[in-house]
C-alpha positions as a printed NumPy array, in Angstrom:
array([[ 36.416,  97.228,  75.025],
       [ 38.718,  99.969,  76.215],
       [ 38.74 , 103.206,  74.241],
       [ 42.043, 104.946,  74.583],
       [ 42.058, 108.727,  74.596],
       [ 45.334, 110.434,  73.831],
       [ 46.973, 107.119,  72.936],
       [ 50.5  , 106.794,  71.562],
       [ 52.709, 104.126,  70.039],
       [ 55.383, 102.395,  71.999],
       [ 58.178, 100.693,  70.029],
       [ 60.004,  98.005,  71.975],
       [ 62.6  ,  95.522,  70.792],
       [ 62.056,  92.029,  72.19 ],
       [ 62.961,  88.48 ,  71.256],
       [ 60.975,  87.372,  68.277],
       [ 59.925,  84.045,  69.922],
       [ 58.839,  85.881,  73.081],
       [ 56.617,  88.143,  70.96 ],
       [ 55.082,  85.218,  69.114],
       [ 54.422,  83.296,  72.423],
       [ 52.918,  86.396,  74.028],
       [ 50.691,  87.027,  71.01 ],
       [ 49.489,  83.442,  70.958],
       [ 48.679,  83.454,  74.673],
       [ 46.955,  86.856,  74.473],
       [ 44.895,  85.594,  71.493],
       [ 44.059,  82.382,  73.395],
       [ 42.508,  84.387,  76.213],
       [ 40.868,  86.825,  73.823],
       [ 43.007,  89.916,  74.304],
       [ 45.069,  91.984,  71.96 ],
       [ 48.719,  92.087,  72.852],
       [ 48.493,  95.884,  73.332],
       [ 45.964,  95.342,  76.194],
       [ 48.403,  92.934,  77.911],
       [ 51.292,  95.374,  77.582],
       [ 49.156,  98.386,  78.786],
       [ 47.883,  96.391,  81.75 ],
       [ 51.377,  95.503,  82.81 ],
       [ 52.636,  99.013,  82.392],
       [ 49.678, 100.337,  84.487],
       [ 50.48 ,  97.816,  87.22 ],
       [ 54.185,  98.809,  87.112],
       [ 53.281, 102.476,  87.499],
       [ 50.681, 101.825,  90.244],
       [ 52.864,  99.604,  92.402],
       [ 56.207, 101.113,  91.435],
       [ 57.615,  97.601,  91.354],
       [ 57.745,  94.606,  89.05 ],
       [ 57.241,  90.944,  89.928],
       [ 58.84 ,  88.385,  87.737],
       [ 57.975,  84.738,  88.218],
       [ 58.376,  81.569,  86.242],
       [ 56.649,  78.603,  87.723],
       [ 58.797,  75.47 ,  87.417],
       [ 57.883,  73.276,  84.576],
       [ 58.859,  69.615,  84.383],
       [ 60.78 ,  68.477,  81.311],
       [ 59.221,  65.767,  79.191],
       [ 62.096,  63.407,  80.106],
       [ 61.582,  63.975,  83.852],
       [ 57.809,  63.453,  83.415],
       [ 58.422,  60.199,  81.617],
       [ 60.8  ,  59.033,  84.309],
       [ 58.316,  59.956,  87.081],
       [ 55.523,  58.104,  85.325],
       [ 57.783,  54.991,  85.005],
       [ 58.641,  55.171,  88.724],
       [ 55.014,  55.654,  89.634],
       [ 54.022,  52.563,  87.682],
       [ 56.79 ,  50.535,  89.311],
       [ 55.673,  51.643,  92.819],
       [ 52.046,  50.677,  92.015],
       [ 53.316,  47.288,  90.811],
       [ 55.381,  46.918,  94.013],
       [ 58.732,  46.995,  92.186],
       [ 61.809,  48.827,  93.324],
       [ 60.193,  49.758,  96.694],
       [ 62.12 ,  49.535,  99.901],
       [ 60.699,  47.836, 102.949],
       [ 59.5  ,  49.807, 105.904],
       [ 62.155,  50.352, 108.61 ],
       [ 61.775,  51.269, 112.264],
       [ 65.376,  52.421, 112.717],
       [ 68.193,  54.006, 110.712],
       [ 70.611,  51.071, 111.219],
       [ 68.292,  48.609, 109.48 ],
       [ 67.669,  51.093, 106.639],
       [ 71.447,  51.663, 106.195],
       [ 72.075,  47.972, 106.205],
       [ 69.445,  47.374, 103.574],
       [ 70.734,  50.23 , 101.361],
       [ 74.325,  48.925, 101.563],
       [ 73.121,  45.475, 100.569],
       [ 71.193,  46.933,  97.588],
       [ 74.203,  48.892,  96.412],
       [ 76.351,  45.764,  96.721],
       [ 73.839,  43.792,  94.605],
       [ 73.796,  46.585,  92.008],
       [ 77.538,  46.648,  91.767],
       [ 77.968,  42.851,  91.487]])
């Protein structure tokens, strides 16, 4: 537990949903939101910079499509043959496109 000497109140306007998500995450890892904010402010002052990152997240639709493709590959469906040159690969692709458009 951190005991704050000479503490003050900081009023900040943020998006309501962001506040809710931050509080839930802080609670999930056992921290009060004030500790999260204070920690980030200390880091900002110490480094005199801010890093913003948002790791890419796959959409449920994309995940579903990837799982479908993965199952097809395991079943040997919709898999191209192995080619040892570009001409054969191109010829095969053109034939597949022709079949699909027929």
